[in-house]
C-alpha positions, -999 to 999 in steps of 0.1 A, spaced: 650 -309 -133 660 -307 -170 682 -335 -181 719 -330 -173 711 -301 -150 737 -301 -119 728 -274 -90 747 -265 -68 743 -240 -34 767 -215 -23 772 -186 1 771 -154 -20 810 -144 -21 834 -121 -40 840 -147 -67 805 -148 -78 794 -107 -77 798 -103 -113 781 -133 -127 752 -129 -98 748 -96 -107 721 -100 -129 700 -124 -111 696 -98 -86 687 -70 -108 662 -94 -121 647 -96 -87 647 -59 -85 628 -55 -115 600 -79 -105 601 -69 -64 569 -49 -65 549 -68 -87 558 -102 -79 569 -100 -40 547 -66 -30 576 -49 -20 564 -18 -8 601 2 -13 626 -5 -41 651 -32 -27 684 -21 -23 708 -13 -55 734 -40 -61 762 -23 -42 738 -18 -14 727 -56 -14 766 -68 -17 775 -42 9 751 -58 35 764 -90 27 799 -83 38 786 -70 71 764 -100 78 737 -80 79 719 -107 54 728 -139 44 726 -149 6 724 -181 -4 729 -188 -43 719 -214 -63 742 -226 -95 728 -243 -126 753 -257 -143 776 -228 -129 755 -205 -137 737 -182 -113 698 -187 -116 680 -183 -81 687 -173 -42 676 -171 -9 682 -146 16 677 -145 50 687 -127 84 691 -135 121 700 -97 131 665 -83 136 649 -104 164 651 -136 179 634 -153 151 655 -162 119 638 -141 92 638 -159 57 632 -129 35 632 -137 -2 635 -170 -26 639 -158 -62 642 -174 -92 652 -167 -131 622 -177 -151 602 -203 -147 615 -237 -156 618 -263 -124 605 -235 -99 595 -262 -74 630 -280 -75 651 -249 -76 633 -238 -42 638 -269 -29 672 -272 -30 678 -235 -17 652 -242 12 673 -273 20 704 -257 18 690 -229 42 676 -258 67 710 -272 67 729 -243 69 704 -227 104 704 -263 118 721 -250 150 705 -216 153 674 -235 148 674 -257 180 666 -219 198 650 -201 169 620 -198 148 624 -194 113 595 -169 101 589 -166 64 565 -140 49 553 -158 17 544 -124 -1 532 -126 -41 543 -152 -59 561 -169 -34 525 -184 -19 528 -209 -47 555 -227 -28 530 -235 2 523 -269 -5 561 -281 -10 569 -260 23 545 -279 44 569 -310 38 595 -295 58 574 -290 88 566 -251 84 534 -242 95 511 -214 80 489 -182 91 472 -162 68 476 -125 70 458 -97 52 473 -64 42 451 -32 46 452 4 34 443 38 43 448 58 11 453 95 19 441 109 -15 406 87 -14 384 108 -3 358 82 4 382 67 28 382 97 47 343 99 47 346 70 62 366 76 89 343 108 97 315 85 99 331 62 122 307 48 147 321 51 183 310 42 216 308 67 240 340 74 263 330 61 298 340 83 329 379 79 338 388 71 298 409 93 279 426 92 244 463 108 253 496 109 232 525 88 235 552 95 259 581 80 268 568 73 304 545 46 291 566 26 281 570 0 308 533 -5 309 532 -9 271 555 -36 274 533 -56 299 499 -50 281 513 -58 249 529 -90 262 494 -98 278 475 -93 244 501 -112 221 514 -143 240 488 -163 227 481 -149 195 496 -160 159 520 -135 163 539 -151 190 544 -182 167 564 -163 142 575 -140 165 582 -157 199 595 -125 218 557 -119 222 555 -150 246 579 -128 272 581 -94 291 618 -93 277 611 -104 241 581 -79 239 603 -53 256 627 -59 226 602 -55 200 589 -23 217 623 -5 219 628 -17 185 599 3 175 602 35 197 641 38 190 630 36 152 648 3 140 619 -11 122 610 26 108 606 61 120 586 61 151 560 87 151 550 94 188 524 123 178 505 97 164 512 70 188 478 71 207 473 58 242 441 50 264 442 56 295 420 48 330 421 69 358 452 83 341 468 44 340 479 34 308 458 3 293 457 7 254 480 16 228 479 21 191 514 24 180 525 42 144 556 44 124 566 48 90 583 18 73 593 39 44 594 66 23 558 84 27 541 51 42 528 49 78 519 19 93 503 8 125 524 -24 136 503 -29 169 473 -20 184 463 -34 221 441 -28 251 442 -46 284 419 -73 287 396 -61 313 389 -27 290 380 -49 257 345 -55 244 341 -13 248 350 -5 215 379 13 229 401 1 204 383 22 178 388 52 196 425 47 194 425 38 158 404 69 146 428 93 167 459 74 154 446 82 117 433 115 122 466 127 135 485 115 107 460 132 82 459 163 100 500 160 95 495 155 59 471 183 55 489 208 73 522 198 56 541 189 86 547 157 71 538 138 39 523 108 39 507 85 11 490 61 30 490 39 63 486 5 60 485 -20 89 482 -60 90 463 -86 105 449 -121 107 426 -132 80 402 -150 102 404 -120 128 371 -109 117 365 -84 146 400 -68 134 392 -67 98 360 -53 105 373 -25 127 398 -14 100 374 -12 73 349 10 93 377 29 99 383 34 57 408 7 54 404 -13 25 420 -52 21 448 -49 -3 461 -87 -4 467 -112 17 495 -139 21 506 -170 38 528 -160 70 548 -194 74 568 -202 103 587 -235 117 593 -236 152 625 -246 170 639 -280 171 614 -292 140 
């Protein structure tokens, strides 16, 4: 901390709107490059409106009464407290500013954290804060972001040449129907309850929580749901695997979940689901029914089987980042 610097933290309120606008504008200017935002952040007016509606909460750091940093979080989307971003003006005293903001955040969420996990995707330059964040009890999982670019003929060629096991008798690949929902909940919950995803999204640990996740996917809360591109594996007409697809914004499609029932794993069936989904998206793109620039997905950096599957389907790893989480009561 610079000599005579006084730090103060406050919630963003109307009296700060005018002088805070410059800090937010600085964030918007670097959101894509520094924080890997896929879409342009909210306009300042939209950001303020979201704060006033309590959709998000913003803690502002004042440096000698001038805003120079902020932290944004929300408790509205899931059972976890989602720390969205920490942004600081310039490069001076970054560690100290981040620490002050995190400590205020932990103080503000103390009651909620008795029951809720904190999750914080430390995208871009925020990864530099890992060492210091661990001092507060946060733990980390490495996540890789992979992309299949629709204008890349090489990716499509790799997909077309993707080797698939022959479907055994009784198996079929179908398209999503609403009647599959309850089977999907049971299959996804069983597939994810002991994974790293359940550490930072504990809803996967229960049927009710997983139902909430899938309801938000199919009801387009997390982005427009794409039922025509969501592939379903059935065995003797009973669902046993799913590859969900949605649009996270603009022309960007996403695969949020791939899950196979335990007794049907180890047969290469996930590849069938994935190829069907990507082929459907490509067809929609080529016919002009929809326009996509890419489809992306995310998996753990040490999940070599999943990484290999995506590579064989034409995906390329774009970047990785630490997904941090703080368990309830920690």
